PDB file with one MODEL, atoms N, CA, C and O in Angstrom:
MODEL        1
ATOM      1  N   UNK A   1     183.377  43.020-111.237  1.00  0.00           N
ATOM      2  CA  UNK A   1     182.329  44.184-111.677  1.00  0.00           C
ATOM      3  C   UNK A   1     182.134  44.411-113.244  1.00  0.00           C
ATOM      4  O   UNK A   1     181.044  44.519-113.807  1.00  0.00           O
ATOM      5  N   UNK A   2     183.723  44.478-114.003  1.00  0.00           N
ATOM      6  CA  UNK A   2     183.691  44.324-115.551  1.00  0.00           C
ATOM      7  C   UNK A   2     182.738  43.113-115.960  1.00  0.00           C
ATOM      8  O   UNK A   2     181.707  43.397-116.571  1.00  0.00           O
ATOM      9  N   UNK A   3     182.966  42.024-115.716  1.00  0.00           N
ATOM     10  CA  UNK A   3     182.197  41.029-115.955  1.00  0.00           C
ATOM     11  C   UNK A   3     180.633  41.631-115.968  1.00  0.00           C
ATOM     12  O   UNK A   3     179.918  41.678-116.969  1.00  0.00           O
ATOM     13  N   UNK A   4     180.307  42.033-114.763  1.00  0.00           N
ATOM     14  CA  UNK A   4     178.813  42.510-114.330  1.00  0.00           C
ATOM     15  C   UNK A   4     178.368  42.968-115.758  1.00  0.00           C
ATOM     16  O   UNK A   4     177.486  42.494-116.474  1.00  0.00           O
ATOM     17  N   UNK A   5     179.436  44.293-116.036  1.00  0.00           N
ATOM     18  CA  UNK A   5     178.904  44.928-117.398  1.00  0.00           C
ATOM     19  C   UNK A   5     178.722  44.466-118.667  1.00  0.00           C
ATOM     20  O   UNK A   5     177.767  44.800-119.368  1.00  0.00           O
ATOM     21  N   UNK A   6     179.723  43.595-119.053  1.00  0.00           N
ATOM     22  CA  UNK A   6     179.503  42.861-119.784  1.00  0.00           C
ATOM     23  C   UNK A   6     178.491  41.667-119.980  1.00  0.00           C
ATOM     24  O   UNK A   6     178.220  41.225-121.096  1.00  0.00           O
ATOM     25  N   UNK A   7     177.944  41.170-118.787  1.00  0.00           N
ATOM     26  CA  UNK A   7     176.931  40.288-118.987  1.00  0.00           C
ATOM     27  C   UNK A   7     175.486  41.408-118.919  1.00  0.00           C
ATOM     28  O   UNK A   7     174.443  41.042-119.460  1.00  0.00           O
ATOM     29  N   UNK A   8     175.552  42.539-118.328  1.00  0.00           N
ATOM     30  CA  UNK A   8     174.356  43.462-118.818  1.00  0.00           C
ATOM     31  C   UNK A   8     173.649  43.685-120.289  1.00  0.00           C
ATOM     32  O   UNK A   8     172.547  43.591-120.829  1.00  0.00           O
ATOM     33  N   UNK A   9     175.333  44.129-120.646  1.00  0.00           N
ATOM     34  CA  UNK A   9     175.421  44.547-122.378  1.00  0.00           C
ATOM     35  C   UNK A   9     174.798  43.140-122.826  1.00  0.00           C
ATOM     36  O   UNK A   9     173.733  43.171-123.442  1.00  0.00           O
ATOM     37  N   UNK A  10     175.189  42.345-122.648  1.00  0.00           N
ATOM     38  CA  UNK A  10     174.968  41.065-123.435  1.00  0.00           C
ATOM     39  C   UNK A  10     173.004  40.805-123.278  1.00  0.00           C
ATOM     40  O   UNK A  10     172.040  40.588-124.013  1.00  0.00           O
ATOM     41  N   UNK A  11     173.244  40.964-122.147  1.00  0.00           N
ATOM     42  CA  UNK A  11     171.605  40.365-121.583  1.00  0.00           C
ATOM     43  C   UNK A  11     170.665  41.399-122.639  1.00  0.00           C
ATOM     44  O   UNK A  11     169.741  40.869-123.256  1.00  0.00           O
ATOM     45  N   UNK A  12     170.906  42.734-122.802  1.00  0.00           N
ATOM     46  CA  UNK A  12     170.226  43.456-123.474  1.00  0.00           C
ATOM     47  C   UNK A  12     170.273  43.521-124.802  1.00  0.00           C
ATOM     48  O   UNK A  12     169.259  43.604-125.495  1.00  0.00           O
ATOM     49  N   UNK A  13     171.710  43.482-125.354  1.00  0.00           N
ATOM     50  CA  UNK A  13     171.776  42.895-126.796  1.00  0.00           C
ATOM     51  C   UNK A  13     170.473  41.867-127.368  1.00  0.00           C
ATOM     52  O   UNK A  13     169.561  42.101-128.160  1.00  0.00           O
ATOM     53  N   UNK A  14     170.864  40.543-126.525  1.00  0.00           N
ATOM     54  CA  UNK A  14     170.093  39.408-126.638  1.00  0.00           C
ATOM     55  C   UNK A  14     168.464  40.021-126.676  1.00  0.00           C
ATOM     56  O   UNK A  14     167.731  39.909-127.658  1.00  0.00           O
ATOM     57  N   UNK A  15     168.178  40.518-125.713  1.00  0.00           N
ATOM     58  CA  UNK A  15     166.687  41.215-125.434  1.00  0.00           C
ATOM     59  C   UNK A  15     166.431  42.123-126.590  1.00  0.00           C
ATOM     60  O   UNK A  15     165.381  41.871-127.181  1.00  0.00           O
ATOM     61  N   UNK A  16     167.062  43.018-127.010  1.00  0.00           N
ATOM     62  CA  UNK A  16     166.557  43.747-128.028  1.00  0.00           C
ATOM     63  C   UNK A  16     166.525  42.613-129.729  1.00  0.00           C
ATOM     64  O   UNK A  16     165.608  42.772-130.536  1.00  0.00           O
ATOM     65  N   UNK A  17     167.393  41.811-129.919  1.00  0.00           N
ATOM     66  CA  UNK A  17     167.375  41.143-130.700  1.00  0.00           C
ATOM     67  C   UNK A  17     166.177  40.120-130.654  1.00  0.00           C
ATOM     68  O   UNK A  17     165.372  40.176-131.584  1.00  0.00           O
ATOM     69  N   UNK A  18     165.989  39.205-129.670  1.00  0.00           N
ATOM     70  CA  UNK A  18     164.437  38.757-129.402  1.00  0.00           C
ATOM     71  C   UNK A  18     163.354  39.741-129.557  1.00  0.00           C
ATOM     72  O   UNK A  18     162.296  39.425-130.102  1.00  0.00           O
ATOM     73  N   UNK A  19     163.611  41.112-129.024  1.00  0.00           N
ATOM     74  CA  UNK A  19     162.269  42.263-129.214  1.00  0.00           C
ATOM     75  C   UNK A  19     161.990  42.552-130.944  1.00  0.00           C
ATOM     76  O   UNK A  19     160.919  42.892-131.446  1.00  0.00           O
ATOM     77  N   UNK A  20     163.029  42.354-131.513  1.00  0.00           N
ATOM     78  CA  UNK A  20     162.667  42.764-132.891  1.00  0.00           C
ATOM     79  C   UNK A  20     162.452  41.507-133.671  1.00  0.00           C
ATOM     80  O   UNK A  20     161.974  41.589-134.802  1.00  0.00           O
ATOM     81  N   UNK A  21     162.774  40.328-133.142  1.00  0.00           N
ATOM     82  CA  UNK A  21     162.397  39.472-134.131  1.00  0.00           C
ATOM     83  C   UNK A  21     160.951  39.216-133.722  1.00  0.00           C
ATOM     84  O   UNK A  21     160.125  38.807-134.538  1.00  0.00           O
ATOM     85  N   UNK A  22     160.545  39.555-131.967  1.00  0.00           N
ATOM     86  CA  UNK A  22     158.773  39.403-132.603  1.00  0.00           C
ATOM     87  C   UNK A  22     158.251  40.421-133.050  1.00  0.00           C
ATOM     88  O   UNK A  22     157.197  40.266-133.667  1.00  0.00           O
ATOM     89  N   UNK A  23     158.836  41.881-132.886  1.00  0.00           N
ATOM     90  CA  UNK A  23     157.722  42.721-133.352  1.00  0.00           C
ATOM     91  C   UNK A  23     158.027  42.944-134.806  1.00  0.00           C
ATOM     92  O   UNK A  23     157.766  44.095-135.157  1.00  0.00           O
ATOM     93  N   UNK A  24     158.500  42.177-135.740  1.00  0.00           N
ATOM     94  CA  UNK A  24     159.086  42.116-137.127  1.00  0.00           C
ATOM     95  C   UNK A  24     158.409  40.988-137.791  1.00  0.00           C
ATOM     96  O   UNK A  24     157.971  41.021-138.941  1.00  0.00           O
ATOM     97  N   UNK A  25     158.342  39.710-136.757  1.00  0.00           N
ATOM     98  CA  UNK A  25     158.262  38.848-136.951  1.00  0.00           C
ATOM     99  C   UNK A  25     159.209  38.274-138.573  1.00  0.00           C
ATOM    100  O   UNK A  25     158.920  37.931-139.719  1.00  0.00           O
ATOM    101  N   UNK A  26     160.399  38.457-137.749  1.00  0.00           N
ATOM    102  CA  UNK A  26     161.463  38.280-139.177  1.00  0.00           C
ATOM    103  C   UNK A  26     162.989  38.198-138.154  1.00  0.00           C
ATOM    104  O   UNK A  26     163.186  38.734-137.064  1.00  0.00           O
ATOM    105  N   UNK A  27     163.747  37.486-138.821  1.00  0.00           N
ATOM    106  CA  UNK A  27     165.305  36.528-138.138  1.00  0.00           C
ATOM    107  C   UNK A  27     166.183  37.906-138.958  1.00  0.00           C
ATOM    108  O   UNK A  27     167.369  37.679-139.199  1.00  0.00           O
ATOM    109  N   UNK A  28     165.688  39.135-139.328  1.00  0.00           N
ATOM    110  CA  UNK A  28     166.851  40.046-139.972  1.00  0.00           C
ATOM    111  C   UNK A  28     167.561  40.793-138.885  1.00  0.00           C
ATOM    112  O   UNK A  28     168.573  41.411-139.217  1.00  0.00           O
ATOM    113  N   UNK A  29     167.295  40.814-138.018  1.00  0.00           N
ATOM    114  CA  UNK A  29     167.911  41.357-136.726  1.00  0.00           C
ATOM    115  C   UNK A  29     168.965  40.448-136.130  1.00  0.00           C
ATOM    116  O   UNK A  29     169.809  40.939-135.380  1.00  0.00           O
ATOM    117  N   UNK A  30     168.974  39.105-136.422  1.00  0.00           N
ATOM    118  CA  UNK A  30     169.232  38.131-135.830  1.00  0.00           C
ATOM    119  C   UNK A  30     171.053  38.342-135.387  1.00  0.00           C
ATOM    120  O   UNK A  30     171.483  38.196-134.243  1.00  0.00           O
ATOM    121  N   UNK A  31     171.930  38.721-136.644  1.00  0.00           N
ATOM    122  CA  UNK A  31     172.991  39.395-136.110  1.00  0.00           C
ATOM    123  C   UNK A  31     173.337  40.213-135.320  1.00  0.00           C
ATOM    124  O   UNK A  31     174.522  40.549-135.310  1.00  0.00           O
ATOM    125  N   UNK A  32     172.362  40.818-134.367  1.00  0.00           N
ATOM    126  CA  UNK A  32     172.665  41.425-132.979  1.00  0.00           C
ATOM    127  C   UNK A  32     173.179  40.644-132.300  1.00  0.00           C
ATOM    128  O   UNK A  32     174.194  41.102-131.775  1.00  0.00           O
ATOM    129  N   UNK A  33     172.902  39.372-131.978  1.00  0.00           N
ATOM    130  CA  UNK A  33     173.153  38.134-130.666  1.00  0.00           C
ATOM    131  C   UNK A  33     174.575  37.928-130.823  1.00  0.00           C
ATOM    132  O   UNK A  33     175.261  37.656-129.837  1.00  0.00           O
ATOM    133  N   UNK A  34     175.106  38.038-132.043  1.00  0.00           N
ATOM    134  CA  UNK A  34     176.860  37.863-132.558  1.00  0.00           C
ATOM    135  C   UNK A  34     177.587  38.833-132.313  1.00  0.00           C
ATOM    136  O   UNK A  34     178.731  38.615-131.914  1.00  0.00           O
ATOM    137  N   UNK A  35     177.248  39.801-132.439  1.00  0.00           N
ATOM    138  CA  UNK A  35     178.006  41.477-131.908  1.00  0.00           C
ATOM    139  C   UNK A  35     178.654  41.354-130.596  1.00  0.00           C
ATOM    140  O   UNK A  35     178.135  40.623-129.752  1.00  0.00           O
ATOM    141  N   UNK A  36     179.746  42.002-130.338  1.00  0.00           N
ATOM    142  CA  UNK A  36     180.483  42.131-129.096  1.00  0.00           C
ATOM    143  C   UNK A  36     180.480  43.817-128.695  1.00  0.00           C
ATOM    144  O   UNK A  36     180.609  44.687-129.556  1.00  0.00           O
ATOM    145  N   UNK A  37     180.364  44.011-127.707  1.00  0.00           N
ATOM    146  CA  UNK A  37     180.496  45.850-127.421  1.00  0.00           C
ATOM    147  C   UNK A  37     179.224  46.242-127.248  1.00  0.00           C
ATOM    148  O   UNK A  37     178.176  45.600-127.312  1.00  0.00           O
ATOM    149  N   UNK A  38     179.535  47.860-126.926  1.00  0.00           N
ATOM    150  CA  UNK A  38     178.329  48.366-126.507  1.00  0.00           C
ATOM    151  C   UNK A  38     177.731  48.865-128.045  1.00  0.00           C
ATOM    152  O   UNK A  38     176.513  49.026-128.117  1.00  0.00           O
ATOM    153  N   UNK A  39     178.360  49.052-128.974  1.00  0.00           N
ATOM    154  CA  UNK A  39     177.428  49.675-130.164  1.00  0.00           C
ATOM    155  C   UNK A  39     177.582  48.501-131.321  1.00  0.00           C
ATOM    156  O   UNK A  39     178.378  47.643-131.704  1.00  0.00           O
ATOM    157  N   UNK A  40     176.252  49.060-131.621  1.00  0.00           N
ATOM    158  CA  UNK A  40     176.052  48.212-133.327  1.00  0.00           C
ATOM    159  C   UNK A  40     174.726  49.038-133.872  1.00  0.00           C
ATOM    160  O   UNK A  40     173.960  49.867-133.380  1.00  0.00           O
ATOM    161  N   UNK A  41     174.891  48.236-135.413  1.00  0.00           N
ATOM    162  CA  UNK A  41     174.418  49.200-136.144  1.00  0.00           C
ATOM    163  C   UNK A  41     173.261  48.364-136.655  1.00  0.00           C
ATOM    164  O   UNK A  41     173.456  47.158-136.805  1.00  0.00           O
ATOM    165  N   UNK A  42     172.278  48.798-136.888  1.00  0.00           N
ATOM    166  CA  UNK A  42     170.708  48.513-137.243  1.00  0.00           C
ATOM    167  C   UNK A  42     170.508  47.774-138.767  1.00  0.00           C
ATOM    168  O   UNK A  42     169.853  46.808-139.157  1.00  0.00           O
ATOM    169  N   UNK A  43     171.234  48.546-139.281  1.00  0.00           N
ATOM    170  CA  UNK A  43     171.336  48.428-140.850  1.00  0.00           C
ATOM    171  C   UNK A  43     170.283  49.106-141.305  1.00  0.00           C
ATOM    172  O   UNK A  43     169.808  48.623-142.333  1.00  0.00           O
ATOM    173  N   UNK A  44     169.646  50.255-140.811  1.00  0.00           N
ATOM    174  CA  UNK A  44     168.623  50.924-141.139  1.00  0.00           C
ATOM    175  C   UNK A  44     169.192  52.171-141.933  1.00  0.00           C
ATOM    176  O   UNK A  44     170.284  52.686-141.695  1.00  0.00           O
ATOM    177  N   UNK A  45     168.064  52.696-143.170  1.00  0.00           N
ATOM    178  CA  UNK A  45     168.644  53.487-144.199  1.00  0.00           C
ATOM    179  C   UNK A  45     168.549  54.933-143.307  1.00  0.00           C
ATOM    180  O   UNK A  45     168.127  54.852-142.154  1.00  0.00           O
ATOM    181  N   UNK A  46     168.919  56.163-143.816  1.00  0.00           N
ATOM    182  CA  UNK A  46     169.032  57.668-143.211  1.00  0.00           C
ATOM    183  C   UNK A  46     167.824  57.684-143.222  1.00  0.00           C
ATOM    184  O   UNK A  46     167.308  57.989-142.147  1.00  0.00           O
ATOM    185  N   UNK A  47     166.904  57.383-144.370  1.00  0.00           N
ATOM    186  CA  UNK A  47     165.318  57.773-144.371  1.00  0.00           C
ATOM    187  C   UNK A  47     164.664  57.227-143.008  1.00  0.00           C
ATOM    188  O   UNK A  47     164.103  58.006-142.237  1.00  0.00           O
ATOM    189  N   UNK A  48     164.751  56.022-142.781  1.00  0.00           N
ATOM    190  CA  UNK A  48     164.459  55.384-141.435  1.00  0.00           C
ATOM    191  C   UNK A  48     164.607  55.966-140.237  1.00  0.00           C
ATOM    192  O   UNK A  48     163.861  56.347-139.335  1.00  0.00           O
ATOM    193  N   UNK A  49     165.920  55.935-140.483  1.00  0.00           N
ATOM    194  CA  UNK A  49     166.526  56.943-139.033  1.00  0.00           C
ATOM    195  C   UNK A  49     165.812  58.090-138.691  1.00  0.00           C
ATOM    196  O   UNK A  49     165.448  58.256-137.527  1.00  0.00           O
ATOM    197  N   UNK A  50     165.506  59.107-139.789  1.00  0.00           N
ATOM    198  CA  UNK A  50     164.975  59.925-139.628  1.00  0.00           C
ATOM    199  C   UNK A  50     163.602  59.862-139.240  1.00  0.00           C
ATOM    200  O   UNK A  50     163.167  60.729-138.483  1.00  0.00           O
ATOM    201  N   UNK A  51     162.737  58.789-139.733  1.00  0.00           N
ATOM    202  CA  UNK A  51     161.383  58.646-139.135  1.00  0.00           C
ATOM    203  C   UNK A  51     161.323  58.201-137.774  1.00  0.00           C
ATOM    204  O   UNK A  51     160.237  58.287-137.201  1.00  0.00           O
ATOM    205  N   UNK A  52     162.482  57.663-137.063  1.00  0.00           N
ATOM    206  CA  UNK A  52     162.184  57.114-136.013  1.00  0.00           C
ATOM    207  C   UNK A  52     162.516  58.315-135.054  1.00  0.00           C
ATOM    208  O   UNK A  52     161.763  58.397-134.083  1.00  0.00           O
ATOM    209  N   UNK A  53     163.565  59.318-135.157  1.00  0.00           N
ATOM    210  CA  UNK A  53     163.426  60.413-134.978  1.00  0.00           C
ATOM    211  C   UNK A  53     162.228  61.419-134.696  1.00  0.00           C
ATOM    212  O   UNK A  53     162.020  62.047-133.658  1.00  0.00           O
ATOM    213  N   UNK A  54     161.421  61.419-135.985  1.00  0.00           N
ATOM    214  CA  UNK A  54     160.252  62.172-135.989  1.00  0.00           C
ATOM    215  C   UNK A  54     159.006  61.867-136.067  1.00  0.00           C
ATOM    216  O   UNK A  54     158.061  62.641-136.226  1.00  0.00           O
ATOM    217  N   UNK A  55     158.991  60.695-135.953  1.00  0.00           N
ATOM    218  CA  UNK A  55     157.428  59.751-135.584  1.00  0.00           C
ATOM    219  C   UNK A  55     157.658  59.394-134.142  1.00  0.00           C
ATOM    220  O   UNK A  55     156.739  59.625-133.358  1.00  0.00           O
ATOM    221  N   UNK A  56     158.939  58.780-133.630  1.00  0.00           N
ATOM    222  CA  UNK A  56     158.536  58.016-132.498  1.00  0.00           C
ATOM    223  C   UNK A  56     159.799  58.852-131.569  1.00  0.00           C
ATOM    224  O   UNK A  56     160.091  58.152-130.600  1.00  0.00           O
ATOM    225  N   UNK A  57     160.427  59.856-131.602  1.00  0.00           N
ATOM    226  CA  UNK A  57     161.519  60.514-130.832  1.00  0.00           C
ATOM    227  C   UNK A  57     162.676  59.250-130.325  1.00  0.00           C
ATOM    228  O   UNK A  57     163.257  59.005-129.268  1.00  0.00           O
ATOM    229  N   UNK A  58     162.655  58.850-131.202  1.00  0.00           N
ATOM    230  CA  UNK A  58     164.124  57.700-131.123  1.00  0.00           C
ATOM    231  C   UNK A  58     165.301  58.420-131.880  1.00  0.00           C
ATOM    232  O   UNK A  58     165.192  58.872-133.020  1.00  0.00           O
ATOM    233  N   UNK A  59     166.277  58.464-131.221  1.00  0.00           N
ATOM    234  CA  UNK A  59     167.535  59.616-131.504  1.00  0.00           C
ATOM    235  C   UNK A  59     168.580  58.112-131.819  1.00  0.00           C
ATOM    236  O   UNK A  59     168.441  57.076-131.168  1.00  0.00           O
ATOM    237  N   UNK A  60     169.276  58.232-132.581  1.00  0.00           N
ATOM    238  CA  UNK A  60     170.528  57.408-133.101  1.00  0.00           C
ATOM    239  C   UNK A  60     171.342  58.268-134.198  1.00  0.00           C
ATOM    240  O   UNK A  60     171.216  59.426-134.597  1.00  0.00           O
ATOM    241  N   UNK A  61     171.998  57.491-134.436  1.00  0.00           N
ATOM    242  CA  UNK A  61     173.422  58.192-135.488  1.00  0.00           C
ATOM    243  C   UNK A  61     172.936  58.005-136.786  1.00  0.00           C
ATOM    244  O   UNK A  61     172.230  56.999-136.718  1.00  0.00           O
ATOM    245  N   UNK A  62     172.933  58.423-137.910  1.00  0.00           N
ATOM    246  CA  UNK A  62     172.490  58.436-139.489  1.00  0.00           C
ATOM    247  C   UNK A  62     172.372  57.190-140.041  1.00  0.00           C
ATOM    248  O   UNK A  62     171.558  56.845-140.897  1.00  0.00           O
ATOM    249  N   UNK A  63     173.534  56.285-139.317  1.00  0.00           N
ATOM    250  CA  UNK A  63     174.093  55.254-139.921  1.00  0.00           C
ATOM    251  C   UNK A  63     173.067  54.151-139.092  1.00  0.00           C
ATOM    252  O   UNK A  63     173.137  52.960-139.394  1.00  0.00           O
ATOM    253  N   UNK A  64     172.465  54.442-138.422  1.00  0.00           N
ATOM    254  CA  UNK A  64     171.619  53.542-137.322  1.00  0.00           C
ATOM    255  C   UNK A  64     172.437  53.069-136.166  1.00  0.00           C
ATOM    256  O   UNK A  64     172.010  52.284-135.319  1.00  0.00           O
ATOM    257  N   UNK A  65     173.423  53.495-136.173  1.00  0.00           N
ATOM    258  CA  UNK A  65     174.420  53.010-134.827  1.00  0.00           C
ATOM    259  C   UNK A  65     173.541  53.301-133.576  1.00  0.00           C
ATOM    260  O   UNK A  65     172.998  54.396-133.430  1.00  0.00           O
ATOM    261  N   UNK A  66     173.427  52.347-132.730  1.00  0.00           N
ATOM    262  CA  UNK A  66     172.788  52.509-131.432  1.00  0.00           C
ATOM    263  C   UNK A  66     174.039  52.108-130.171  1.00  0.00           C
ATOM    264  O   UNK A  66     175.005  51.358-130.308  1.00  0.00           O
ATOM    265  N   UNK A  67     173.617  52.904-128.931  1.00  0.00           N
ATOM    266  CA  UNK A  67     174.372  52.222-128.095  1.00  0.00           C
ATOM    267  C   UNK A  67     173.479  51.367-127.234  1.00  0.00           C
ATOM    268  O   UNK A  67     172.413  51.824-126.822  1.00  0.00           O
ATOM    269  N   UNK A  68     173.976  49.823-126.870  1.00  0.00           N
ATOM    270  CA  UNK A  68     173.530  49.246-126.275  1.00  0.00           C
ATOM    271  C   UNK A  68     173.430  48.998-124.698  1.00  0.00           C
ATOM    272  O   UNK A  68     172.622  48.403-123.985  1.00  0.00           O
ATOM    273  N   UNK A  69     174.449  49.619-124.499  1.00  0.00           N
ATOM    274  CA  UNK A  69     174.765  49.919-122.736  1.00  0.00           C
ATOM    275  C   UNK A  69     173.609  51.514-122.502  1.00  0.00           C
ATOM    276  O   UNK A  69     173.372  52.042-121.416  1.00  0.00           O
ATOM    277  N   UNK A  70     173.247  51.822-123.426  1.00  0.00           N
ATOM    278  CA  UNK A  70     171.915  52.890-122.949  1.00  0.00           C
ATOM    279  C   UNK A  70     170.447  52.431-122.918  1.00  0.00           C
ATOM    280  O   UNK A  70     169.380  53.004-122.696  1.00  0.00           O
ATOM    281  N   UNK A  71     170.820  51.132-123.238  1.00  0.00           N
ATOM    282  CA  UNK A  71     169.237  50.396-123.458  1.00  0.00           C
ATOM    283  C   UNK A  71     168.730  50.332-121.886  1.00  0.00           C
ATOM    284  O   UNK A  71     169.474  50.789-121.019  1.00  0.00           O
ATOM    285  N   UNK A  72     167.324  49.702-121.496  1.00  0.00           N
ATOM    286  CA  UNK A  72     166.857  48.995-120.720  1.00  0.00           C
ATOM    287  C   UNK A  72     165.780  48.523-120.841  1.00  0.00           C
ATOM    288  O   UNK A  72     165.017  49.046-121.653  1.00  0.00           O
ATOM    289  N   UNK A  73     165.375  47.436-120.120  1.00  0.00           N
ATOM    290  CA  UNK A  73     164.143  46.249-120.764  1.00  0.00           C
ATOM    291  C   UNK A  73     163.358  47.005-121.662  1.00  0.00           C
ATOM    292  O   UNK A  73     163.058  46.794-122.837  1.00  0.00           O
ATOM    293  N   UNK A  74     163.009  48.169-120.685  1.00  0.00           N
ATOM    294  CA  UNK A  74     161.597  48.973-121.569  1.00  0.00           C
ATOM    295  C   UNK A  74     161.814  49.429-122.572  1.00  0.00           C
ATOM    296  O   UNK A  74     160.914  49.558-123.403  1.00  0.00           O
ATOM    297  N   UNK A  75     163.447  49.930-122.876  1.00  0.00           N
ATOM    298  CA  UNK A  75     163.343  50.457-124.121  1.00  0.00           C
ATOM    299  C   UNK A  75     163.466  49.975-124.957  1.00  0.00           C
ATOM    300  O   UNK A  75     163.144  50.507-126.019  1.00  0.00           O
ATOM    301  N   UNK A  76     164.020  48.661-124.904  1.00  0.00           N
ATOM    302  CA  UNK A  76     164.314  47.600-125.765  1.00  0.00           C
ATOM    303  C   UNK A  76     163.045  47.519-126.527  1.00  0.00           C
ATOM    304  O   UNK A  76     162.891  47.594-127.746  1.00  0.00           O
ATOM    305  N   UNK A  77     162.210  47.362-125.642  1.00  0.00           N
ATOM    306  CA  UNK A  77     160.813  46.962-126.738  1.00  0.00           C
ATOM    307  C   UNK A  77     160.050  48.262-127.015  1.00  0.00           C
ATOM    308  O   UNK A  77     158.948  48.251-127.564  1.00  0.00           O
ATOM    309  N   UNK A  78     160.591  49.245-126.669  1.00  0.00           N
ATOM    310  CA  UNK A  78     160.017  50.324-127.419  1.00  0.00           C
ATOM    311  C   UNK A  78     160.886  50.805-128.657  1.00  0.00           C
ATOM    312  O   UNK A  78     160.408  51.530-129.529  1.00  0.00           O
ATOM    313  N   UNK A  79     162.009  50.415-128.670  1.00  0.00           N
ATOM    314  CA  UNK A  79     163.014  50.557-129.945  1.00  0.00           C
ATOM    315  C   UNK A  79     162.380  49.657-130.492  1.00  0.00           C
ATOM    316  O   UNK A  79     161.654  50.167-131.345  1.00  0.00           O
ATOM    317  N   UNK A  80     162.252  48.419-130.449  1.00  0.00           N
ATOM    318  CA  UNK A  80     161.751  47.310-131.448  1.00  0.00           C
ATOM    319  C   UNK A  80     160.291  47.673-132.214  1.00  0.00           C
ATOM    320  O   UNK A  80     159.992  47.842-133.396  1.00  0.00           O
ATOM    321  N   UNK A  81     159.539  47.708-130.961  1.00  0.00           N
ATOM    322  CA  UNK A  81     158.092  48.378-131.889  1.00  0.00           C
ATOM    323  C   UNK A  81     158.185  49.690-132.860  1.00  0.00           C
ATOM    324  O   UNK A  81     157.413  49.978-133.775  1.00  0.00           O
ATOM    325  N   UNK A  82     159.357  50.419-132.408  1.00  0.00           N
ATOM    326  CA  UNK A  82     158.947  51.911-133.312  1.00  0.00           C
ATOM    327  C   UNK A  82     160.101  51.404-134.821  1.00  0.00           C
ATOM    328  O   UNK A  82     159.963  51.940-135.920  1.00  0.00           O
ATOM    329  N   UNK A  83     161.017  50.466-134.584  1.00  0.00           N
ATOM    330  CA  UNK A  83     161.545  49.950-135.642  1.00  0.00           C
ATOM    331  C   UNK A  83     160.850  49.302-136.477  1.00  0.00           C
ATOM    332  O   UNK A  83     161.114  49.510-137.661  1.00  0.00           O
ATOM    333  N   UNK A  84     159.705  48.279-136.138  1.00  0.00           N
ATOM    334  CA  UNK A  84     158.669  47.356-137.034  1.00  0.00           C
ATOM    335  C   UNK A  84     158.063  48.303-137.454  1.00  0.00           C
ATOM    336  O   UNK A  84     157.841  48.258-138.664  1.00  0.00           O
ATOM    337  N   UNK A  85     157.648  49.279-136.851  1.00  0.00           N
ATOM    338  CA  UNK A  85     156.719  50.187-137.745  1.00  0.00           C
ATOM    339  C   UNK A  85     157.183  51.177-138.661  1.00  0.00           C
ATOM    340  O   UNK A  85     156.379  51.841-139.315  1.00  0.00           O
ATOM    341  N   UNK A  86     158.531  51.342-138.769  1.00  0.00           N
ATOM    342  CA  UNK A  86     158.696  52.037-140.178  1.00  0.00           C
ATOM    343  C   UNK A  86     159.625  51.451-140.937  1.00  0.00           C
ATOM    344  O   UNK A  86     160.521  52.060-141.523  1.00  0.00           O
ATOM    345  N   UNK A  87     159.371  49.744-140.960  1.00  0.00           N
ATOM    346  CA  UNK A  87     160.567  48.986-142.114  1.00  0.00           C
ATOM    347  C   UNK A  87     159.089  48.948-143.214  1.00  0.00           C
ATOM    348  O   UNK A  87     159.177  48.486-144.351  1.00  0.00           O
TER     349      UNK A  87
ENDMDL
END
C-alpha cells in the first residue's frame, strides 16, 4: 500500500515536470523529477504566487511550496499552464 502511494506521487511529480516543460518550453522545472516526498517548491516569487491566486485561483504557500499528493492528472496541466502564464 505504501509503495502504491509512493508510485502515485512519483507519477504525479514527473507529470508536473513534463507539463511544465511543455507549457514553458523550458527545463526550468526539471529539478522536480529529482525531488522526493509529498512537497516541492516551484521557485516562484511571492508576487508570482499572488498572481496565481488572484488570476487563476491557484493557492500555495507564499514560498511556492506545493503538495504533489494533492494533484491529479487534470490539475497538473491546469497548474502548469497557469505557471507558464505568470512567468
